[in-house]
VOGU-3710 file (C-alpha; in Angstrom, 3 decimals, decimal comma):
1> myisrynhag> 95,513/101,994/109,537  92,945/104,383/111,036  95,307/107,354/110,994  95,850/106,825/107,250  92,588/108,682/106,638  94,490/111,892/107,506  97,587/111,140/105,431  98,769/113,447/102,627  101,600/113,780/100,151  104,892/115,274/101,251
11> addfevsgll> 108,429/116,007/100,095  109,294/114,010/96,926  105,680/112,869/96,542  104,829/116,136/94,777  107,685/115,669/92,332  106,636/112,140/91,343  102,922/112,943/91,264  103,698/116,053/89,246  105,569/113,966/86,683  102,612/111,599/86,441
21> vhtqsiwqta> 100,207/114,470/85,939  102,277/116,433/83,415  103,633/113,517/81,360  100,511/111,336/81,615  102,889/108,383/81,314  104,158/105,885/83,861  107,100/105,002/81,631  108,210/108,626/81,117  107,919/109,213/84,851  110,108/106,194/85,557
31> malmkrsasy> 112,678/107,370/82,995  112,771/110,791/84,622  113,342/109,217/88,033  116,125/107,040/86,586  118,211/110,193/86,089  118,810/110,323/89,846  118,654/106,620/90,722  119,883/103,483/88,969  117,327/101,283/90,764  115,224/100,466/87,719
41> tgvlaqalfq> 112,731/98,210/89,533  112,354/100,655/92,408  111,566/103,677/90,253  109,161/101,632/88,130  107,320/100,566/91,297  107,129/104,201/92,387  105,782/105,274/88,997  103,251/102,433/89,008  101,853/102,797/92,516  102,364/106,475/93,315
51> padvqgigfr> 99,003/108,323/93,346  98,841/111,139/90,802  96,094/113,180/92,485  97,348/114,656/95,765  93,800/115,612/96,736  92,344/112,143/96,131  92,215/109,139/98,421  95,355/107,559/96,965  97,705/108,864/99,649  95,296/107,584/102,298
61> ivpigivlvy> 95,183/104,114/100,727  98,921/103,608/100,138  99,828/103,275/103,870  97,105/100,646/104,304  98,484/98,795/101,287  102,020/98,986/102,712  100,915/97,414/106,007  99,021/94,657/104,189  102,012/93,956/101,925  104,263/93,502/104,955
71> lvtfytgiaa> 101,738/91,181/106,610  101,308/89,088/103,469  105,081/88,931/102,935  105,645/87,809/106,523  102,912/85,200/106,106  104,345/83,959/102,815  107,838/83,813/104,275  106,671/81,719/107,220  104,732/79,438/104,863  107,820/78,947/102,678
81> llprhsttse> 110,079/78,410/105,696  107,734/76,030/107,514  105,494/74,508/104,819  104,619/71,310/106,693  104,819/72,442/110,293  102,457/75,422/110,521  98,735/75,972/110,083  97,162/78,970/108,380  96,131/80,544/111,696  99,630/80,082/113,118
91> rwlfalacfa> 101,180/81,705/110,054  98,942/84,727/110,380  99,713/84,897/114,097  103,429/84,863/113,369  102,950/87,492/110,648  101,125/89,760/113,111  103,827/89,181/115,733  106,553/90,045/113,206  104,805/93,248/112,178  104,183/94,168/115,829
101> vffrlmespm> 107,913/93,849/116,543  108,744/95,742/113,348  106,385/98,633/114,071  107,410/98,777/117,731  111,114/99,149/116,848  110,538/101,275/113,745  112,619/104,441/113,684  110,194/106,479/111,545  106,684/105,228/110,668  106,277/108,417/108,657
111> qtifwsmsai> 109,103/107,578/106,244  108,527/103,815/106,198  104,717/103,664/105,917  103,114/107,074/105,400  105,523/108,770/102,975  104,269/107,157/99,781  107,285/107,485/97,489  109,694/106,249/100,136  107,397/103,476/101,369  106,688/102,136/97,884
121> gytsgyvlai> 110,363/102,020/96,915  111,682/100,353/100,064  108,762/97,982/100,558  109,038/96,743/96,974  112,731/96,089/97,550  111,951/93,935/100,589  109,226/91,983/98,801  111,389/91,285/95,752  114,310/90,170/97,928  112,100/87,718/99,849
131> lfialltryl> 110,686/86,439/96,548  114,184/85,802/95,204  115,291/84,069/98,417  112,221/81,818/98,384  112,625/80,837/94,720  116,382/80,284/95,040  115,900/78,086/98,111  113,221/76,083/96,329  115,531/75,615/93,338  118,376/74,381/95,562
141> cidssvgmag> 116,052/71,875/97,252  114,945/70,251/93,983  116,293/66,729/93,576  114,487/65,800/90,371  115,150/67,363/86,965  111,401/67,585/86,328  110,354/71,246/86,243  113,882/72,444/87,014  114,148/74,613/83,878  110,943/76,491/84,656
151> kyimvivaml> 112,020/77,139/88,241  115,435/78,314/87,054  113,833/80,857/84,724  111,743/82,128/87,627  114,920/82,480/89,705  116,574/84,546/86,944  113,562/86,855/86,654  113,377/87,289/90,442  117,108/88,008/90,541  116,827/90,732/87,882
161> lamgslpvvs> 113,907/92,333/89,712  115,657/92,228/93,084  118,906/93,620/91,660  117,103/96,729/90,426  115,182/97,482/93,615  117,610/98,906/96,208  121,427/99,198/96,329  121,757/97,061/99,469  119,380/94,447/98,064  121,609/94,312/94,968
171> lltvglcaga> 124,576/93,415/97,167  122,464/90,829/99,009  121,378/89,282/95,716  124,950/88,938/94,465  125,949/87,395/97,796  123,082/84,917/97,638  124,018/83,899/94,090  127,598/83,280/95,189  126,414/81,391/98,263  124,067/79,220/96,200
181> llyallngqr> 126,903/78,293/93,834  129,157/77,410/96,756  126,377/75,347/98,344  125,888/73,395/95,122  129,629/72,733/94,846  129,958/71,539/98,441  126,869/69,330/98,294  127,609/67,591/95,017  124,813/69,194/92,977  126,797/69,010/89,751
191> qkrlalgfll> 123,831/69,503/87,439  123,216/72,943/88,967  126,763/74,282/88,983  126,686/75,718/85,461  123,237/77,271/85,930  124,188/78,895/89,250  127,503/80,051/87,797  125,641/81,807/84,987  123,231/83,298/87,550  126,170/84,760/89,512
201> llallvlayl> 127,782/86,108/86,334  124,530/87,777/85,280  124,110/89,310/88,741  127,666/90,706/88,614  127,006/92,229/85,182  123,855/93,929/86,478  125,786/95,168/89,515  128,453/96,621/87,210  125,727/98,456/85,284  124,214/99,819/88,508
211> ltapgtarri> 127,582/101,100/89,729  128,318/102,917/86,472  124,814/104,234/85,723  124,300/108,046/85,558  121,774/107,880/88,394  124,378/106,326/90,696  126,938/108,990/89,815  124,420/111,691/90,673  123,611/110,089/94,028  127,310/109,819/94,848
221> segghqslve> 127,910/113,479/93,947  125,156/114,448/96,395  127,358/113,053/99,159  130,000/115,705/98,507  132,456/113,695/96,367  132,758/112,854/92,693  133,646/109,177/93,189  133,700/106,462/95,820  137,524/106,472/95,732  137,549/109,938/97,291
231> rpilslalfa> 135,532/108,790/100,303  137,236/108,160/103,690  136,005/104,562/103,685  137,505/103,496/107,018  136,031/106,403/108,968  132,639/105,925/107,277  132,744/102,201/108,076  133,541/102,929/111,734  130,748/105,502/111,946  128,279/103,010/110,450
241> fnmyrdylak> 129,505/100,276/112,807  129,019/102,416/115,904  125,558/103,415/114,786  124,656/99,812/113,963  125,904/98,679/117,363  123,650/101,202/119,103  120,608/100,028/117,163  121,405/96,373/117,865  121,462/97,203/121,565  118,087/98,912/121,205
251> wfsdslfmls> 116,544/95,993/119,317  117,842/93,263/121,629  116,808/95,156/124,746  113,193/95,222/123,572  110,972/92,893/125,584  108,625/91,989/122,717  111,522/91,077/120,441  113,142/88,803/123,029  109,944/87,190/124,354  108,739/86,446/120,851
261> svafigwlae> 112,131/84,946/119,974  112,069/82,611/122,986  108,481/81,613/122,286  109,280/80,949/118,624  112,178/78,668/119,564  109,851/76,708/121,843  107,250/76,367/119,112  109,897/75,142/116,660  111,077/72,563/119,177  107,527/71,402/119,795
271> rrvvpqlrlp> 106,990/70,806/116,079  110,432/69,229/115,553  111,158/71,612/112,682  114,155/70,713/110,502  115,664/73,366/108,144  115,250/72,715/104,423  118,921/73,498/103,703  121,648/72,009/105,877  123,864/74,904/106,939  126,263/75,362/109,869
281> lwlpfaatfa> 124,635/77,164/112,803  126,925/80,192/112,649  126,222/80,947/108,975  122,623/82,321/109,136  123,488/84,367/112,234  126,642/85,775/110,626  124,778/86,571/107,396  121,978/88,307/109,309  124,327/90,544/111,295  126,578/91,261/108,308
291> fgylwfftpk> 123,699/92,191/106,012  122,187/94,355/108,759  125,441/96,307/108,845  125,251/96,945/105,100  122,060/98,960/105,629  124,137/101,429/107,642  127,434/101,342/105,740  126,158/101,462/102,143  124,046/104,663/102,377  126,764/106,320/104,445
301> llvnyiasrq> 129,268/105,458/101,721  127,064/106,480/98,789  125,338/109,645/99,998  127,050/110,297/103,350  123,907/110,014/105,490  121,702/107,257/106,873  117,975/107,980/106,647  115,421/106,546/109,038  113,711/104,656/106,220  116,991/102,841/105,513
311> idtglvffit> 117,350/101,890/109,166  113,787/100,575/109,185  114,335/98,540/106,031  117,494/97,135/107,575  115,400/96,271/110,638  112,791/94,315/108,682  115,542/92,382/106,896  117,215/91,752/110,259  113,952/90,408/111,701  113,597/88,119/108,679
321> gwilslvyla> 117,148/86,831/109,004  116,701/86,439/112,757  113,654/84,224/112,238  115,621/82,042/109,829  118,524/81,867/112,284  116,216/80,781/115,104  115,079/77,832/112,973  118,675/76,622/112,811  119,209/77,377/116,501  116,155/75,354/117,532
331> dflqrqkflr> 117,305/72,449/115,359  120,775/72,589/116,936  119,369/72,665/120,484  117,187/69,662/119,739  120,049/67,645/118,293  122,199/68,510/121,309  119,383/67,441/123,667  119,124/70,900/125,231  115,409/70,938/124,418  114,217/67,561/125,544
341> eagrgwhsvv> 110,523/68,247/125,837  109,069/71,577/124,864  105,812/72,624/126,414  102,738/73,191/124,315  100,875/76,385/123,557  103,818/78,424/122,375  101,590/80,257/119,892  99,595/81,524/122,869  102,797/82,684/124,522  103,698/84,714/121,421
351> fgamlltlll> 100,260/86,296/121,320  100,242/86,946/125,061  103,721/88,459/125,013  102,750/90,699/122,123  99,630/91,977/123,902  101,410/92,404/127,222  104,220/94,525/125,838  102,047/96,481/123,408  99,749/97,479/126,265  102,613/99,119/128,157
361> pqyvsnmrhm> 102,481/102,644/126,671  105,610/103,891/128,456  107,646/101,510/126,309  105,838/101,986/123,013  106,691/105,358/121,511  105,261/104,746/118,037  101,946/103,455/119,369  101,780/106,289/121,886  102,509/108,923/119,255  99,817/107,532/116,984
371> wvdirsgsaa> 97,282/107,451/119,800  98,090/111,038/120,811  97,845/112,263/117,207  94,363/110,760/116,878  93,016/111,472/120,365  94,227/115,082/120,511  92,752/115,888/117,103  96,170/116,912/115,749  95,902/114,531/112,781  92,406/115,792/111,877
381> rhdmeimqry> 93,468/119,447/112,118  96,526/118,692/109,999  94,257/117,141/107,366  92,060/120,238/107,365  94,994/122,639/107,024  96,462/120,676/104,113  93,117/120,588/102,301  92,800/124,356/102,749  96,218/124,778/101,137  95,130/122,693/98,166
391> qimrrqragn> 92,058/124,863/97,713  94,174/128,024/97,768  96,594/126,604/95,210  93,722/125,631/92,921  92,020/129,032/93,160  95,081/131,250/92,747  96,459/131,811/89,286  100,175/131,474/88,663  102,039/134,775/88,696  105,526/136,248/88,921
401> qplvldtlqa> 105,326/136,670/92,680  105,502/133,610/94,956  102,290/132,627/96,654  102,685/132,975/100,430  100,918/130,295/102,497  100,162/130,116/106,197  102,535/127,959/108,203  101,091/124,648/109,363  100,049/124,657/113,007  99,030/121,018/113,547
411> lpltiwkgdf> 102,089/118,760/113,326  101,149/115,129/114,108  104,355/113,152/114,680  103,124/110,022/112,896  102,188/111,486/109,521  103,737/114,969/109,384  106,410/115,046/106,670  107,723/118,530/107,291  106,673/121,913/105,969  108,036/124,324/103,418
421> ipdtsnwanr> 110,362/127,210/104,280  110,310/130,942/103,475  113,118/130,454/100,917  111,354/130,199/97,540  114,321/128,414/95,930  113,934/125,399/98,216  113,435/122,152/96,245  110,330/121,170/98,234  108,690/124,558/97,681  109,283/124,293/93,940
431> sfahyfghtt> 107,997/120,717/93,667  104,761/121,603/95,455  104,258/124,761/93,391  105,072/123,020/90,098  102,416/120,393/90,723  99,742/123,118/90,868  101,184/125,117/87,960  102,975/127,803/89,988  106,620/128,844/89,787  107,236/128,644/93,511
441> isvkqrtpth> 105,614/129,266/96,871  106,653/130,474/100,279  105,390/130,277/103,853  105,149/133,056/106,408  107,585/131,495/108,849  109,620/128,346/109,334  108,155/125,490/111,373  110,295/123,838/114,104  111,743/121,404/111,554  111,516/121,303/107,775
451> iqk> 111,965/118,869/104,935  115,516/117,672/104,442  116,783/116,394/101,076
//
């Protein structure tokens, strides 16, 4: 959170903030963003929470808010999963452990936490998906008809919000609706069959709208084809599978991830935790791995590339599904007498494992990069250079000739979002210039890497 004090807008941030400034309307900004994305909830979240003033403290506060949202969501998820078996302190400890694993394995903290537009959109998708899962599970667990109508309405609202957040979350939501209907059929919940059937039908109708929306067509055309039919689906699926396999190997070879998993299983056994829904052991594991794959295949299919922020969002969903799967695994091991007597103090083991692995800098690239950015002064110098640019843009009047800026020299890995290029027609150059009322800008020379769109 400390490095957030040096954070600034970058890339698409100037476009969204510029819309907020020039339209003076959250709704008009969201409608403008809908032209390139069908995710109605996602763009509304971006319009609501995106700071309008690039020189204010908003872009320094958003990363802190993102971290807190993840912590609260982890805490709430643990509380919903283990309502009677965990204390408040244990829930917060698990939430911290989950975020430690997430941040440790994160592909790009810049895109996932510090790039405001990206972070707001993907984080809101995760939160809304967890909300829908929690409400749907609660609805399935209800035995009495008292209060069922109110909970069903909440499930519908959560479903509509989740469907409009992210494309992969839309697919997850449809799958969960279908799974809930199947669960009700197999478990004799006749009074819920019609309601869950309507929920699935509504989700499919929303999915049909998302697939045919103009924003989706524009995103698909950016991948080099006019329709999904023209895509080499098998080769894209194989590419996504190979990439997913490599990341699974990276995640499962991480010491903090594995030690925390073992400690969590022991804690579950100690508390004799029983899952709220009776499912076969293979199902939560299969769903977790299958949904993790969708975070690689879907963006590759739609836009022909897989961004780091999508990998990180797939990671946080994978961690969530993994936690749920471990609950079923611990229950299975107890019933099979593999865990006869679990030792106590497993919460201490989780905390100790987290500290031990986090304190090994040679294995913690994200923590090391953040420490170097702060200790070397690179983040502070970057902040100063950006503020100087803002002052120049404010002082200079718009003219026919592009304003030429000095190239950034301080490039902190944690928060640097790329620089502009000498080509004045570049989309990032134009977005930055438009925010300050200029036609376009240029820089004296290209930095080692630049913003990709």
